C-alpha atoms as an extended CHARMM CRD file, in Angstrom:
* protein
*
       154  EXT
         1         1  MET       CA              8.4320000000       29.5980000000      -13.6090000000  PROA      1               0.0000000000
         2         2  GLU       CA              9.1300000000       26.7320000000      -11.2200000000  PROA      2               0.0000000000
         3         3  GLU       CA              6.1290000000       25.1970000000       -9.4610000000  PROA      3               0.0000000000
         4         4  GLN       CA              6.5090000000       25.0080000000       -5.6810000000  PROA      4               0.0000000000
         5         5  LYS       CA              5.5450000000       21.7000000000       -4.1290000000  PROA      5               0.0000000000
         6         6  GLU       CA              3.5410000000       21.9980000000       -0.9370000000  PROA      6               0.0000000000
         7         7  GLU       CA              5.1030000000       20.4000000000        2.1180000000  PROA      7               0.0000000000
         8         8  LEU       CA              3.4780000000       17.1310000000        3.0920000000  PROA      8               0.0000000000
         9         9  VAL       CA              1.7510000000       17.0990000000        6.4600000000  PROA      9               0.0000000000
        10        10  TYR       CA              1.4130000000       13.7570000000        8.2180000000  PROA      10              0.0000000000
        11        11  HSD       CA             -1.8110000000       13.5760000000       10.2170000000  PROA      11              0.0000000000
        12        12  HSD       CA             -1.3350000000        9.9680000000       11.2960000000  PROA      12              0.0000000000
        13        13  THR       CA              1.4690000000        9.0240000000       13.6920000000  PROA      13              0.0000000000
        14        14  ILE       CA              1.8410000000        5.8830000000       15.7610000000  PROA      14              0.0000000000
        15        15  PRO       CA              4.6670000000        5.1240000000       18.1740000000  PROA      15              0.0000000000
        16        16  ILE       CA              6.6230000000        1.9430000000       17.5080000000  PROA      16              0.0000000000
        17        17  GLN       CA              7.9310000000       -0.2670000000       20.2750000000  PROA      17              0.0000000000
        18        18  LEU       CA             11.2410000000       -1.7620000000       19.2170000000  PROA      18              0.0000000000
        19        19  ARG       CA             11.5350000000       -5.4960000000       19.8130000000  PROA      19              0.0000000000
        20        20  TRP       CA             14.6200000000       -7.5300000000       20.6150000000  PROA      20              0.0000000000
        21        21  ASN       CA             14.6050000000       -9.1540000000       17.1730000000  PROA      21              0.0000000000
        22        22  ASP       CA             14.3970000000       -5.7590000000       15.3740000000  PROA      22              0.0000000000
        23        23  VAL       CA             18.0130000000       -5.0210000000       16.2830000000  PROA      23              0.0000000000
        24        24  ASP       CA             20.8890000000       -6.7160000000       14.4820000000  PROA      24              0.0000000000
        25        25  ARG       CA             24.3370000000       -7.5980000000       15.7960000000  PROA      25              0.0000000000
        26        26  PHE       CA             25.5810000000       -4.0820000000       14.9760000000  PROA      26              0.0000000000
        27        27  GLY       CA             23.1570000000       -2.5980000000       17.5270000000  PROA      27              0.0000000000
        28        28  HSD       CA             20.8430000000       -0.8910000000       15.0590000000  PROA      28              0.0000000000
        29        29  VAL       CA             17.4980000000       -1.7530000000       13.4960000000  PROA      29              0.0000000000
        30        30  ASN       CA             17.9190000000       -3.9580000000       10.4430000000  PROA      30              0.0000000000
        31        31  ASN       CA             16.7210000000       -2.3390000000        7.2050000000  PROA      31              0.0000000000
        32        32  GLU       CA             14.2580000000       -5.1720000000        6.5610000000  PROA      32              0.0000000000
        33        33  VAL       CA             12.3660000000       -4.2650000000        9.7310000000  PROA      33              0.0000000000
        34        34  TYR       CA             11.3990000000       -0.8060000000        8.4710000000  PROA      34              0.0000000000
        35        35  PHE       CA              8.8990000000       -2.4190000000        6.1090000000  PROA      35              0.0000000000
        36        36  SER       CA              7.1000000000       -4.0340000000        9.0470000000  PROA      36              0.0000000000
        37        37  PHE       CA              6.9210000000       -0.5760000000       10.6620000000  PROA      37              0.0000000000
        38        38  TYR       CA              5.3560000000        0.7370000000        7.4580000000  PROA      38              0.0000000000
        39        39  ASP       CA              2.8900000000       -2.1780000000        7.3690000000  PROA      39              0.0000000000
        40        40  LEU       CA              1.8140000000       -1.3610000000       10.9170000000  PROA      40              0.0000000000
        41        41  GLY       CA              1.3850000000        2.2900000000        9.9410000000  PROA      41              0.0000000000
        42        42  LYS       CA             -0.7490000000        1.3420000000        6.9270000000  PROA      42              0.0000000000
        43        43  SER       CA             -3.0320000000       -0.9760000000        8.8760000000  PROA      43              0.0000000000
        44        44  GLN       CA             -3.5120000000        1.5330000000       11.7120000000  PROA      44              0.0000000000
        45        45  TYR       CA             -4.1110000000        4.3840000000        9.2380000000  PROA      45              0.0000000000
        46        46  PHE       CA             -6.9590000000        2.5180000000        7.5300000000  PROA      46              0.0000000000
        47        47  ALA       CA             -8.4020000000        1.1890000000       10.7780000000  PROA      47              0.0000000000
        48        48  HSD       CA             -8.6050000000        4.8180000000       11.9310000000  PROA      48              0.0000000000
        49        49  VAL       CA             -9.6790000000        6.5400000000        8.6980000000  PROA      49              0.0000000000
        50        50  CYS       CA            -11.9860000000        3.8340000000        7.2790000000  PROA      50              0.0000000000
        51        51  PRO       CA            -13.1950000000        1.9320000000       10.3730000000  PROA      51              0.0000000000
        52        52  HSD       CA            -16.3230000000        0.4350000000        8.7530000000  PROA      52              0.0000000000
        53        53  VAL       CA            -14.6200000000       -1.4190000000        5.8930000000  PROA      53              0.0000000000
        54        54  ASN       CA            -15.2760000000       -5.1570000000        5.8260000000  PROA      54              0.0000000000
        55        55  TRP       CA            -11.6750000000       -6.3530000000        5.4740000000  PROA      55              0.0000000000
        56        56  ARG       CA            -12.8910000000       -9.9320000000        4.9380000000  PROA      56              0.0000000000
        57        57  ASN       CA            -14.2980000000       -8.8820000000        1.5570000000  PROA      57              0.0000000000
        58        58  TYR       CA            -11.8780000000       -6.1200000000        0.5810000000  PROA      58              0.0000000000
        59        59  GLY       CA             -8.1330000000       -5.7670000000        0.7450000000  PROA      59              0.0000000000
        60        60  ILE       CA             -5.3460000000       -3.3950000000       -0.0700000000  PROA      60              0.0000000000
        61        61  VAL       CA             -2.2220000000       -4.8110000000       -1.6830000000  PROA      61              0.0000000000
        62        62  ALA       CA              1.1530000000       -3.2160000000       -2.2780000000  PROA      62              0.0000000000
        63        63  VAL       CA              2.2500000000       -3.2110000000       -5.9140000000  PROA      63              0.0000000000
        64        64  HSD       CA              5.3020000000       -0.9720000000       -5.5080000000  PROA      64              0.0000000000
        65        65  VAL       CA              7.3280000000       -0.1340000000       -2.3990000000  PROA      65              0.0000000000
        66        66  GLN       CA             10.5440000000        1.8220000000       -2.0110000000  PROA      66              0.0000000000
        67        67  ALA       CA             12.4890000000        3.2460000000        0.9030000000  PROA      67              0.0000000000
        68        68  ASP       CA             15.3350000000        5.6630000000        1.4590000000  PROA      68              0.0000000000
        69        69  PHE       CA             17.2910000000        4.8920000000        4.6220000000  PROA      69              0.0000000000
        70        70  LEU       CA             18.5500000000        8.2190000000        5.9620000000  PROA      70              0.0000000000
        71        71  SER       CA             19.8660000000        7.5040000000        9.4500000000  PROA      71              0.0000000000
        72        72  GLN       CA             20.2900000000        4.4740000000       11.6780000000  PROA      72              0.0000000000
        73        73  ILE       CA             17.8470000000        3.6120000000       14.4480000000  PROA      73              0.0000000000
        74        74  TYR       CA             19.3460000000        2.2200000000       17.6430000000  PROA      74              0.0000000000
        75        75  GLU       CA             17.6530000000        0.0200000000       20.2230000000  PROA      75              0.0000000000
        76        76  THR       CA             17.2920000000        2.9020000000       22.7050000000  PROA      76              0.0000000000
        77        77  ASP       CA             15.6300000000        5.2940000000       20.2110000000  PROA      77              0.0000000000
        78        78  HSD       CA             11.9700000000        6.2610000000       20.5850000000  PROA      78              0.0000000000
        79        79  ILE       CA             10.4470000000        6.1400000000       17.1270000000  PROA      79              0.0000000000
        80        80  ALA       CA              7.1220000000        6.4900000000       15.3380000000  PROA      80              0.0000000000
        81        81  VAL       CA              5.8250000000        5.8460000000       11.8490000000  PROA      81              0.0000000000
        82        82  GLN       CA              3.8670000000        8.5410000000       10.0610000000  PROA      82              0.0000000000
        83        83  THR       CA              1.5170000000        7.8330000000        7.1630000000  PROA      83              0.0000000000
        84        84  ALA       CA             -0.2460000000        9.9920000000        4.5750000000  PROA      84              0.0000000000
        85        85  VAL       CA             -2.1650000000        9.2730000000        1.3860000000  PROA      85              0.0000000000
        86        86  THR       CA             -0.7510000000       11.6100000000       -1.2520000000  PROA      86              0.0000000000
        87        87  GLU       CA             -2.7340000000       10.6520000000       -4.3610000000  PROA      87              0.0000000000
        88        88  ILE       CA             -5.8440000000        8.6290000000       -5.1690000000  PROA      88              0.0000000000
        89        89  GLY       CA             -6.5210000000        7.1450000000       -8.5770000000  PROA      89              0.0000000000
        90        90  ASN       CA             -9.3400000000        4.8430000000       -9.6980000000  PROA      90              0.0000000000
        91        91  LYS       CA             -8.0690000000        1.5220000000       -8.3030000000  PROA      91              0.0000000000
        92        92  SER       CA             -4.8430000000        2.6480000000       -6.6640000000  PROA      92              0.0000000000
        93        93  PHE       CA             -3.4680000000        5.2240000000       -4.2860000000  PROA      93              0.0000000000
        94        94  HSD       CA             -0.0370000000        6.4520000000       -3.2210000000  PROA      94              0.0000000000
        95        95  LEU       CA              1.2110000000        6.4160000000        0.3500000000  PROA      95              0.0000000000
        96        96  SER       CA              4.0520000000        8.3830000000        1.8470000000  PROA      96              0.0000000000
        97        97  GLN       CA              5.4690000000        7.1140000000        5.1070000000  PROA      97              0.0000000000
        98        98  ARG       CA              8.3770000000        7.9930000000        7.2830000000  PROA      98              0.0000000000
        99        99  VAL       CA              9.9640000000        6.7830000000       10.4840000000  PROA      99              0.0000000000
       100       100  ILE       CA             10.9140000000        9.5770000000       12.8550000000  PROA      100             0.0000000000
       101       101  ASP       CA             12.7530000000        9.8740000000       16.1540000000  PROA      101             0.0000000000
       102       102  LEU       CA             10.1410000000       11.1280000000       18.6180000000  PROA      102             0.0000000000
       103       103  ASP       CA             12.7130000000       12.9280000000       20.7580000000  PROA      103             0.0000000000
       104       104  THR       CA             14.5170000000       14.8490000000       17.9790000000  PROA      104             0.0000000000
       105       105  GLN       CA             11.9600000000       14.7030000000       15.1090000000  PROA      105             0.0000000000
       106       106  GLU       CA             14.8010000000       13.4690000000       12.8780000000  PROA      106             0.0000000000
       107       107  VAL       CA             13.5290000000       11.5560000000        9.8570000000  PROA      107             0.0000000000
       108       108  LYS       CA             15.2100000000        8.1470000000        9.8750000000  PROA      108             0.0000000000
       109       109  CYS       CA             13.6470000000        6.6460000000        6.7520000000  PROA      109             0.0000000000
       110       110  MET       CA             11.2740000000        7.7580000000        3.9880000000  PROA      110             0.0000000000
       111       111  GLY       CA              9.0650000000        5.2760000000        2.1890000000  PROA      111             0.0000000000
       112       112  THR       CA              6.5730000000        5.4310000000       -0.6340000000  PROA      112             0.0000000000
       113       113  SER       CA              4.2410000000        2.8060000000       -1.9660000000  PROA      113             0.0000000000
       114       114  VAL       CA              1.5360000000        2.3040000000       -4.5340000000  PROA      114             0.0000000000
       115       115  MET       CA             -1.3990000000        0.3600000000       -3.1640000000  PROA      115             0.0000000000
       116       116  VAL       CA             -4.2460000000       -1.2790000000       -5.0870000000  PROA      116             0.0000000000
       117       117  THR       CA             -7.6960000000       -2.0450000000       -3.7170000000  PROA      117             0.0000000000
       118       118  TYR       CA             -8.6560000000       -5.6680000000       -4.1190000000  PROA      118             0.0000000000
       119       119  ASP       CA            -11.9160000000       -7.6140000000       -4.0060000000  PROA      119             0.0000000000
       120       120  LEU       CA            -11.1040000000      -10.7390000000       -1.9760000000  PROA      120             0.0000000000
       121       121  ILE       CA            -14.2970000000      -12.5220000000       -3.1040000000  PROA      121             0.0000000000
       122       122  ALA       CA            -13.9060000000      -11.9080000000       -6.8720000000  PROA      122             0.0000000000
       123       123  HSD       CA            -10.0720000000      -12.1090000000       -6.6830000000  PROA      123             0.0000000000
       124       124  GLU       CA             -9.5110000000       -8.9780000000       -8.7380000000  PROA      124             0.0000000000
       125       125  SER       CA             -8.5980000000       -5.3420000000       -8.3500000000  PROA      125             0.0000000000
       126       126  MET       CA            -11.4900000000       -2.9740000000       -7.8140000000  PROA      126             0.0000000000
       127       127  PRO       CA            -12.1580000000        0.7680000000       -7.8660000000  PROA      127             0.0000000000
       128       128  LEU       CA            -11.8240000000        2.5390000000       -4.5290000000  PROA      128             0.0000000000
       129       129  LYS       CA            -15.2120000000        2.9350000000       -2.9190000000  PROA      129             0.0000000000
       130       130  TRP       CA            -16.4940000000        6.5040000000       -2.8010000000  PROA      130             0.0000000000
       131       131  GLU       CA            -16.8740000000        6.4410000000        1.0000000000  PROA      131             0.0000000000
       132       132  TRP       CA            -13.1860000000        5.4750000000        1.3320000000  PROA      132             0.0000000000
       133       133  ILE       CA            -12.1560000000        8.3340000000       -0.9530000000  PROA      133             0.0000000000
       134       134  GLU       CA            -14.2380000000       10.8180000000        1.0250000000  PROA      134             0.0000000000
       135       135  ALA       CA            -12.9060000000        9.5730000000        4.3600000000  PROA      135             0.0000000000
       136       136  ILE       CA             -9.2700000000        9.7250000000        3.2070000000  PROA      136             0.0000000000
       137       137  CYS       CA             -9.6000000000       13.2250000000        1.7260000000  PROA      137             0.0000000000
       138       138  ARG       CA            -11.4160000000       14.4570000000        4.8270000000  PROA      138             0.0000000000
       139       139  PHE       CA             -8.6920000000       13.0220000000        7.0770000000  PROA      139             0.0000000000
       140       140  GLU       CA             -5.8960000000       14.4690000000        4.9220000000  PROA      140             0.0000000000
       141       141  GLY       CA             -7.6640000000       17.8390000000        4.9010000000  PROA      141             0.0000000000
       142       142  LYS       CA             -7.5280000000       18.1730000000        1.1240000000  PROA      142             0.0000000000
       143       143  ASP       CA             -8.6540000000       16.5640000000       -2.1060000000  PROA      143             0.0000000000
       144       144  VAL       CA             -5.8930000000       14.1210000000       -3.0620000000  PROA      144             0.0000000000
       145       145  ARG       CA             -7.7380000000       12.5850000000       -6.0120000000  PROA      145             0.0000000000
       146       146  ARG       CA             -5.8700000000       12.5090000000       -9.3060000000  PROA      146             0.0000000000
       147       147  ASN       CA             -9.1420000000       13.0660000000      -11.1890000000  PROA      147             0.0000000000
       148       148  GLN       CA            -11.3900000000       15.5750000000       -9.4490000000  PROA      148             0.0000000000
       149       149  ARG       CA            -14.4880000000       15.4730000000      -11.6910000000  PROA      149             0.0000000000
       150       150  LYS       CA            -16.9880000000       14.6770000000       -8.9500000000  PROA      150             0.0000000000
       151       151  PRO       CA            -17.3460000000       17.3270000000       -6.2070000000  PROA      151             0.0000000000
       152       152  LEU       CA            -16.0690000000       16.3390000000       -2.7960000000  PROA      152             0.0000000000
       153       153  GLN       CA            -17.3750000000       17.6220000000        0.5310000000  PROA      153             0.0000000000
       154       154  LEU       CA            -14.5010000000       17.9260000000        3.0180000000  PROA      154             0.0000000000
């Protein structure tokens, strides 16, 4: 029997203002720029979901990033980036992001990344703090931990 995958719901959406330098000579957004959209989505997601983190001591670094470019974005399009955490491990977590057209809801690009939490003082990776895990799962509306040994209050 084939297992059905539940559809991903994005609870975090931020509009993106296109800049003059985002558009190339062909009149569409250059593929390199999408990654800056995703970076903005990541930073705003964590500022919203984990607002009390001391980012001078702790960081989140990308160790794997990929994108599928589905449709061009033009300078007159109204777009947004959506972000969701899909899986949490011990020291890493997976993000799913997409850029959508706000007027048509068309998905323009899909991106995934693996992020690792990092101790900026000790200069080494570190386990995700429990309060971050709780905040992310609460925001996502479900337990996204890979290992669910410890009970979680949503």
